[in-house]
Backbone bond lengths (Angstrom), bond angles and torsions (degrees), N, CA, C in turn:
res aa  C-N    CA-C-N  psi(-1)  N-CA   C-N-CA  omega(-1)  CA-C   N-CA-C  phi
1 M - - - 1.378 - - 1.520 108.85 -
2 N 1.256 116.00 130.83 1.505 120.39 179.25 1.497 109.55 -83.97
3 H 1.349 118.25 109.30 1.442 119.88 -175.86 1.499 109.08 -73.19
4 E 1.302 122.71 -14.68 1.428 121.35 171.35 1.528 113.03 -70.65
5 R 1.314 115.73 -29.48 1.482 124.89 177.01 1.534 111.43 -80.68
6 F 1.336 116.56 -36.99 1.435 126.90 -174.84 1.452 117.94 -129.39
7 P 1.328 116.63 56.18 1.504 121.22 -174.34 1.590 108.20 -63.15
8 G 1.270 111.91 136.48 1.479 116.78 172.31 1.512 112.61 87.58
9 A 1.268 119.42 1.04 1.437 124.34 -176.93 1.586 109.72 -58.33
10 K 1.352 111.53 121.95 1.453 115.67 175.99 1.540 113.88 -118.79
11 Y 1.411 114.06 -16.01 1.449 118.81 179.61 1.570 108.17 -136.35
12 A 1.267 114.04 157.24 1.525 118.68 176.69 1.536 103.65 -141.86
13 N 1.377 110.54 137.05 1.441 115.49 170.54 1.540 106.57 -108.47
14 I 1.308 116.21 124.28 1.396 124.98 -173.25 1.584 108.13 -106.81
15 F 1.356 116.40 109.75 1.402 121.20 -176.26 1.513 110.73 -110.86
16 S 1.235 119.51 110.86 1.455 121.95 -175.32 1.583 108.06 -108.87
17 Y 1.310 118.05 131.09 1.446 114.67 -173.32 1.566 111.05 -154.99
18 L 1.310 112.57 161.30 1.460 124.25 171.35 1.492 110.24 -126.91
19 K 1.272 118.60 116.58 1.505 122.88 -176.42 1.560 107.87 -62.86
20 S 1.384 114.74 149.68 1.393 123.08 173.84 1.557 102.50 -88.42
21 D 1.320 112.33 -177.09 1.494 122.07 175.99 1.578 110.73 -75.53
22 N 1.275 115.95 -18.92 1.449 117.39 -174.24 1.566 108.96 -96.77
23 H 1.336 115.07 102.62 1.461 119.03 -176.51 1.508 111.12 -109.09
24 E 1.247 119.22 11.24 1.476 122.05 -177.27 1.555 113.73 -57.55
25 G 1.305 115.47 117.70 1.506 121.18 -176.61 1.465 116.38 80.95
26 Y 1.318 118.94 -1.64 1.476 121.72 -174.01 1.536 111.16 -66.82
27 K 1.402 112.72 -52.64 1.427 119.00 -176.42 1.509 114.17 -57.71
28 E 1.320 117.11 -42.40 1.406 124.02 -179.48 1.536 111.75 -68.78
29 M 1.374 118.84 -39.52 1.381 122.66 174.26 1.574 112.42 -66.88
30 D 1.257 115.05 -41.13 1.477 121.02 179.96 1.505 109.57 -60.85
31 E 1.356 118.36 -48.32 1.489 120.49 178.79 1.506 109.95 -65.83
32 E 1.259 119.68 -35.52 1.509 122.57 -177.14 1.541 109.32 -68.42
33 T 1.335 116.81 -45.86 1.418 121.33 -177.78 1.510 111.68 -73.98
34 L 1.271 122.18 -29.71 1.436 122.72 177.90 1.562 109.69 -71.10
35 G 1.348 111.73 -36.06 1.430 118.31 176.65 1.560 112.13 -64.75
36 L 1.317 115.85 -43.87 1.400 121.36 -175.19 1.568 109.11 -69.48
37 V 1.306 113.90 -48.45 1.531 113.12 -177.23 1.453 113.33 -64.60
38 G 1.341 118.08 -24.14 1.452 121.50 178.31 1.482 114.81 -63.49
39 H 1.282 117.60 -16.91 1.500 124.64 -178.76 1.532 108.20 -100.63
40 L 1.297 120.12 -1.14 1.469 119.13 -177.77 1.544 111.20 -88.26
41 E 1.337 117.36 126.11 1.406 121.33 179.89 1.440 109.35 -64.08
42 G 1.443 114.03 127.29 1.490 115.48 177.06 1.490 106.06 111.89
43 Y 1.332 121.45 -23.34 1.454 119.67 176.19 1.536 108.58 -87.62
44 L 1.341 116.41 131.12 1.420 118.89 -169.11 1.613 110.83 -112.38
45 G 1.266 117.08 -10.32 1.507 116.46 174.85 1.502 109.17 135.38
46 Y 1.279 115.66 -173.08 1.477 122.88 -177.03 1.497 112.10 -150.33
47 E 1.341 117.20 161.68 1.410 125.42 164.67 1.506 109.65 -135.73
48 S 1.332 114.61 152.55 1.459 117.46 -173.07 1.576 104.83 -145.67
49 V 1.367 109.73 147.58 1.433 114.81 173.23 1.636 109.90 -142.05
50 T 1.268 116.51 141.48 1.479 118.20 -177.27 1.669 103.84 -126.39
51 N 1.291 111.16 131.90 1.434 118.03 176.97 1.528 114.88 -85.01
52 N 1.334 118.26 177.71 1.471 119.09 -176.07 1.531 116.28 -68.24
53 D 1.393 114.55 -16.99 1.433 117.34 177.40 1.552 110.74 -92.61
54 G 1.287 119.31 1.06 1.398 122.42 171.93 1.538 113.17 96.92
55 R 1.344 115.35 2.50 1.495 119.90 176.04 1.550 110.37 -73.24
56 T 1.267 116.25 128.64 1.481 120.27 179.59 1.444 113.22 -118.55
57 I 1.339 117.50 138.64 1.464 123.48 173.03 1.532 104.42 -117.92
58 F 1.329 110.69 119.64 1.461 119.21 179.59 1.581 105.71 -114.87
59 I 1.293 116.06 126.72 1.519 119.73 -179.67 1.541 105.19 -122.31
60 S 1.363 109.90 124.32 1.499 116.94 173.30 1.563 107.50 -108.35
61 Y 1.355 113.38 144.51 1.403 118.73 -175.55 1.542 109.34 -115.96
62 W 1.357 112.97 141.61 1.477 120.32 -171.67 1.576 108.36 -134.99
63 N 1.323 115.21 156.23 1.472 118.49 173.93 1.498 114.09 -101.77
64 S 1.353 121.34 -5.81 1.424 119.23 -178.64 1.627 107.09 -158.63
65 L 1.356 111.10 156.21 1.416 117.04 171.73 1.560 110.55 -69.87
66 K 1.270 117.02 -29.38 1.499 124.40 178.89 1.625 106.89 -57.12
67 A 1.236 115.20 -47.46 1.475 119.69 -178.03 1.498 108.31 -70.30
68 I 1.296 124.28 -41.18 1.396 126.98 176.15 1.559 110.93 -55.44
69 N 1.275 112.98 -48.25 1.499 122.65 -178.15 1.603 111.22 -63.44
70 E 1.336 110.97 -41.00 1.530 116.18 173.86 1.501 110.59 -59.59
71 W 1.326 120.61 -39.74 1.400 122.79 175.83 1.493 114.85 -67.44
72 R 1.303 113.37 -43.19 1.447 119.44 176.16 1.563 116.24 -54.88
73 I 1.336 116.59 -35.46 1.447 116.99 179.82 1.525 112.71 -96.20
74 N 1.298 118.32 1.39 1.501 122.38 174.17 1.507 108.67 -54.86
75 S 1.337 119.66 130.66 1.445 123.12 -176.57 1.545 112.25 -64.93
76 R 1.400 117.05 -37.24 1.458 116.25 178.74 1.546 112.62 -72.00
77 H 1.298 113.19 -36.32 1.480 115.73 179.58 1.572 107.66 -65.43
78 K 1.333 115.34 -38.57 1.522 118.57 -178.10 1.567 103.82 -65.11
79 A 1.348 120.36 -43.69 1.458 121.43 179.73 1.505 113.14 -57.87
80 A 1.351 113.27 -41.57 1.463 118.59 -179.86 1.554 108.05 -62.20
81 K 1.306 119.95 -49.53 1.390 128.87 179.55 1.540 112.33 -53.97
82 N 1.344 115.55 -35.71 1.409 118.44 178.69 1.456 116.47 -64.53
83 H 1.340 116.28 -21.51 1.481 123.32 174.81 1.519 113.93 -90.21
84 G 1.271 119.77 4.72 1.454 125.01 -174.12 1.552 113.60 -56.60
85 K 1.251 117.60 -43.04 1.507 121.95 -178.26 1.527 112.49 -74.25
86 R 1.296 117.60 -17.70 1.466 122.85 -179.87 1.576 107.22 -91.56
87 W 1.326 116.59 -42.03 1.497 123.19 -175.62 1.492 112.34 -80.60
88 Y 1.314 121.07 -26.99 1.386 122.92 -174.26 1.549 110.52 -118.15
89 A 1.325 117.20 137.49 1.422 122.50 171.32 1.502 109.27 -76.48
90 A 1.315 118.82 -29.55 1.478 124.29 178.12 1.493 106.97 -161.23
91 Y 1.305 116.07 150.10 1.496 122.06 177.39 1.547 109.93 -155.26
92 H 1.282 113.11 157.54 1.491 120.87 177.36 1.531 103.64 -149.43
93 S 1.352 115.21 135.98 1.433 121.36 -179.49 1.503 109.81 -132.59
94 V 1.264 119.25 136.35 1.434 122.47 -179.56 1.530 110.07 -144.00
95 L 1.317 116.67 135.14 1.444 120.34 174.70 1.553 111.18 -102.84
96 V 1.294 118.94 131.19 1.384 125.39 -172.21 1.497 110.49 -128.40
97 K 1.423 117.50 144.33 1.335 122.51 173.32 1.528 106.88 -93.72
98 I 1.387 115.61 132.41 1.479 118.49 -176.74 1.523 106.94 -87.15
99 E 1.386 113.62 118.18 1.383 117.59 -178.13 1.583 111.97 -98.06
100 S 1.347 111.23 -26.10 1.459 117.21 176.29 1.400 110.92 -159.49
101 S 1.375 120.66 168.72 1.446 124.46 177.82 1.476 108.26 -157.80
102 S 1.289 119.38 144.72 1.366 125.12 174.08 1.472 110.70 -134.18
103 E 1.340 119.40 155.17 1.392 121.28 -174.60 1.580 111.36 -145.75
104 F 1.320 111.46 154.87 1.445 118.43 178.25 1.560 103.84 -151.75
105 N 1.286 119.92 116.60 1.429 125.45 -176.19 1.483 111.81 48.53
106 S 1.234 121.51 41.89 1.444 120.54 -174.42 1.568 113.80 -69.71
107 D 1.265 115.04 -13.58 1.417 120.12 176.76 1.557 110.55 -68.56
108 L 1.344 117.20 -15.27 1.463 121.30 177.05 1.540 109.71 -83.66
109 L 1.314 117.87 -14.05 1.421 118.90 -178.99 1.530 109.02 -83.36
């Protein structure tokens, strides 16, 4: 994790998913929710990677549980989550506390 990009990160939400064939409304909701969360105090940013098989790992960084809980109860975020079983063939989400981090040439990532 690049601490210059995510200073003060204490928590990370790791969302791993494989999209389904039904993408109707996905792109618009994705853009909307990324725009909304970007204005939430305590949200520090994200990084995402997708492999050749289409599996994506999206990691968002946070400075507090309070900020995470504010996002959890956000009505648009809840609406997006309600589409999860339609937009994703599979997914897994886990919230972790960052205990330590080390880096080497992380600016290349």
